[in-house]
Structure formats: C-alpha cells, structure tokens
C-alpha positions as CSV (number, residue, x, y, z in Angstrom):
1,M,0.2,0.0,-0.1
2,I,1.2,3.7,-0.8
3,K,0.6,6.0,1.9
4,I,-0.4,9.6,0.3
5,K,-1.6,12.8,2.1
6,T,-3.3,15.6,0.7
7,P,-3.2,18.1,-1.2
8,M,-2.6,15.9,-4.5
9,T,0.1,17.5,-6.5
10,T,0.9,16.8,-9.8
11,E,3.9,15.7,-8.3
12,K,2.4,13.0,-6.1
13,I,0.2,11.7,-8.9
14,K,2.8,11.2,-11.7
15,D,4.2,8.2,-10.2
16,L,0.7,6.5,-9.4
17,K,-0.1,3.9,-11.4
18,S,-3.3,1.9,-12.7
19,G,-4.1,-1.0,-10.0
20,D,-1.8,0.7,-7.1
21,Q,-3.6,0.3,-3.8
22,V,-3.1,3.8,-1.6
23,L,-4.1,4.7,1.6
24,L,-5.0,8.6,1.5
25,S,-5.2,10.7,4.4
26,G,-5.6,14.4,4.6
27,V,-8.7,16.8,3.4
28,I,-11.1,15.9,0.8
29,Y,-14.5,17.4,-0.5
30,T,-17.7,15.4,-1.3
31,A,-19.9,16.5,-3.8
32,R,-22.7,14.5,-6.0
33,D,-24.7,15.2,-9.1
34,Q,-26.3,18.4,-7.7
35,G,-23.2,19.8,-5.9
36,H,-21.4,19.6,-9.2
37,K,-24.0,21.6,-11.0
38,R,-23.9,24.1,-8.3
39,L,-19.7,24.2,-8.6
40,V,-19.9,24.6,-12.6
41,D,-22.6,26.8,-12.5
42,M,-20.6,29.3,-10.0
43,I,-17.8,28.5,-12.5
44,N,-19.7,29.8,-15.4
45,N,-20.9,32.5,-13.6
46,K,-17.2,33.4,-12.4
47,E,-18.2,33.4,-8.9
48,A,-16.0,32.1,-6.2
49,L,-16.1,28.4,-5.1
50,P,-17.1,27.4,-1.7
51,F,-13.2,26.3,-1.3
52,D,-10.1,26.5,-3.2
53,I,-10.3,23.7,-5.5
54,E,-6.6,23.5,-6.7
55,N,-5.0,20.2,-6.1
56,Q,-8.1,18.9,-4.1
57,I,-10.2,15.7,-4.5
58,I,-13.7,15.0,-4.7
59,Y,-15.3,11.9,-3.1
60,Y,-18.6,11.3,-5.1
61,V,-20.4,10.6,-1.6
62,G,-23.9,11.0,-0.2
63,P,-23.0,9.9,3.2
64,A,-26.0,8.8,5.4
65,P,-26.9,10.7,8.5
66,A,-24.7,10.2,11.4
67,K,-25.6,8.2,14.4
68,P,-25.7,9.5,17.9
69,G,-21.6,9.8,18.9
70,E,-20.6,9.3,15.3
71,I,-18.6,11.7,13.2
72,I,-20.7,10.7,9.8
73,G,-23.0,7.9,8.7
74,S,-22.2,5.1,6.3
75,A,-20.0,6.9,3.6
76,G,-19.8,4.5,0.4
77,P,-19.0,5.9,-3.4
78,T,-21.4,7.2,-5.7
79,T,-21.5,5.7,-9.1
80,S,-19.2,8.1,-11.0
81,Y,-20.2,8.4,-14.6
82,R,-23.4,10.6,-13.1
83,M,-20.8,13.3,-12.8
84,D,-19.0,12.9,-16.1
85,D,-20.8,15.8,-18.1
86,L,-19.6,18.2,-15.2
87,T,-16.2,16.9,-14.1
88,I,-13.9,18.8,-16.8
89,P,-14.9,22.3,-16.1
90,L,-13.5,21.1,-12.3
91,L,-10.7,19.8,-13.7
92,Q,-9.8,23.0,-15.8
93,K,-10.1,24.9,-12.3
94,G,-7.3,22.7,-11.0
95,L,-9.2,19.7,-9.1
96,K,-6.6,17.0,-9.1
97,G,-8.7,13.8,-8.2
98,M,-11.9,12.0,-8.0
99,I,-13.0,9.1,-6.0
100,G,-16.1,7.0,-6.8
101,K,-17.1,3.9,-8.4
102,G,-17.6,2.5,-12.0
103,K,-16.0,3.7,-15.4
104,R,-15.6,7.1,-16.7
105,A,-16.3,8.4,-20.2
106,D,-13.3,8.9,-22.4
107,K,-13.7,12.5,-22.7
108,V,-13.2,12.6,-18.9
109,I,-10.1,9.8,-19.2
110,D,-8.8,12.5,-21.8
111,A,-9.4,15.4,-19.2
112,I,-7.3,13.7,-16.5
113,V,-4.5,13.0,-18.6
114,K,-4.7,16.7,-20.2
115,Y,-5.1,18.2,-16.8
116,E,-2.7,15.8,-14.9
117,G,-5.3,14.1,-12.6
118,I,-6.3,11.1,-10.9
119,Y,-9.4,8.9,-10.4
120,F,-9.4,6.6,-7.6
121,A,-12.3,3.8,-6.7
122,A,-13.7,3.3,-3.2
123,I,-15.0,-0.2,-2.3
124,G,-18.5,-0.5,-3.1
125,G,-20.8,-1.5,-0.6
126,A,-18.4,-1.0,2.3
127,G,-19.9,2.2,3.2
128,A,-19.7,1.7,7.2
129,L,-15.9,0.6,6.7
130,I,-15.1,3.9,5.1
131,A,-16.8,5.9,7.6
132,N,-14.4,4.8,10.0
133,C,-11.4,6.3,8.1
134,I,-13.3,9.8,8.1
135,T,-12.0,11.4,11.4
136,K,-14.2,15.0,10.7
137,S,-16.9,16.0,8.5
138,E,-18.2,19.6,8.4
139,I,-20.9,20.9,5.8
140,I,-19.3,23.8,4.0
141,A,-22.0,24.8,1.1
142,F,-25.3,23.6,-0.3
143,E,-26.8,22.6,3.2
144,D,-30.2,22.6,1.6
145,L,-29.0,19.4,-0.7
146,G,-29.0,17.3,2.5
147,S,-27.1,14.4,2.0
148,E,-25.5,16.0,-1.1
149,A,-24.5,19.0,0.9
150,L,-20.8,20.2,0.0
151,R,-18.8,18.5,2.8
152,R,-14.8,18.7,3.9
153,L,-13.9,15.9,5.5
154,E,-10.6,14.8,7.2
155,I,-9.7,11.4,6.8
156,K,-7.0,8.7,7.5
157,D,-5.7,5.7,5.7
158,L,-8.9,5.5,3.3
159,P,-8.1,2.4,1.1
160,L,-8.6,3.3,-2.8
161,T,-7.2,1.6,-5.9
162,V,-5.9,4.0,-8.7
163,V,-8.4,2.9,-11.9
164,I,-7.4,5.9,-13.9
165,D,-3.7,7.1,-13.9
166,S,-2.2,10.5,-15.3
167,K,-1.3,8.8,-18.4
168,G,-4.7,7.5,-19.0
169,N,-4.3,4.0,-18.2
170,D,-7.5,2.6,-17.0
171,L,-7.7,-0.4,-15.0
172,Y,-11.1,-1.4,-15.9
173,K,-10.1,-1.9,-19.6
174,I,-6.7,-3.5,-18.3
175,A,-8.5,-6.1,-16.2
176,Q,-10.8,-6.8,-19.3
177,K,-8.1,-7.4,-21.6
178,Q,-5.9,-9.9,-19.3
179,Y,-9.3,-11.8,-18.5
180,K,-10.1,-12.5,-22.1
181,R,-6.5,-13.8,-22.6
C-alpha cells in the first residue's frame, strides 16, 4: 500500500499507476450530482467556489446521517459516470483527483490526462468501513441538498485503488484485456 497525504499535487500523481493500492489521508471534499451542477454554475458565472479547488480531491458520496456519537454515517461511493458531464470544468479549475466507483467516459479520461489528474475507486458496499476512516466532517456549502451538501472531510488511511492514472491507463480496460486472454 502506498501512503499519500493531501493536497494532491502533480508530483504525487505522476508516479501512481493504474492498479496501485493507496491509503489516503488529509482533507478531501464531497459532491454528487447537484453539488457538481452548482459548482459548475458558479464557475460559469465567475463566482468564487466555496473552497479552493486547486490540488483537491472530490469524493462522490452522499453519506447517511450520523448516529449519535458518530462523525458521519455510512459513506460509500456513488457511481461516477453521473458526474461525467460536470467533471471537466472542475479539472480545468485545478481539481486533481476524484473518488467514486465505476467507469468514466472517454472525454473524462482525456481530461484527466490533459490536466494531470487521477481517478480512484473506493470499495462499493463498504460504506460503514469507509466511515471509520473519516475523522471529521463539516458541511461547507449547499446545506439545502441534505446528504448531497458539499462537505469537507478529514480522513485517515482511506483505502483506494488507482483506476485511471495521469497517463490515461484505465484499470477497468486493462483488467478486461487480461481476463479475455
């Protein structure tokens, strides 16, 4: 396992390869469909974003409400392709990484290469386990979206897999070719 701390810089990304297993620690942000739409609308309207997006990671998650005494509820990944039409403007503004599950559109893979980003997969169905890696959670914008509000998370040793590296190597495509041999 490769241990990485945020912020996610080009220097940290360039040596990661599709298939690498990492433990991520530091600060990440959450956003899903509606949060992405609002962020892109803000970019299009030349408004300041609610956080400095440069060198940051967005986790596609809508966590369950926290039980009493807990930091956050179950926090499993959302299917990533739902954000594909709204991802490129965020990469253009400096977003470096995304965490989710599932495939990405070719145009998103091309943008990951162009803007030297990275796409990680979190373990689907392991939301309660993932929640244990979250040490702090605070809503920073779009509170009216409920579970889809924009959050700032502090995480420790969140287990992830590099799916699409900065060179465009896609683990889903690589694994299919290996399987079909």
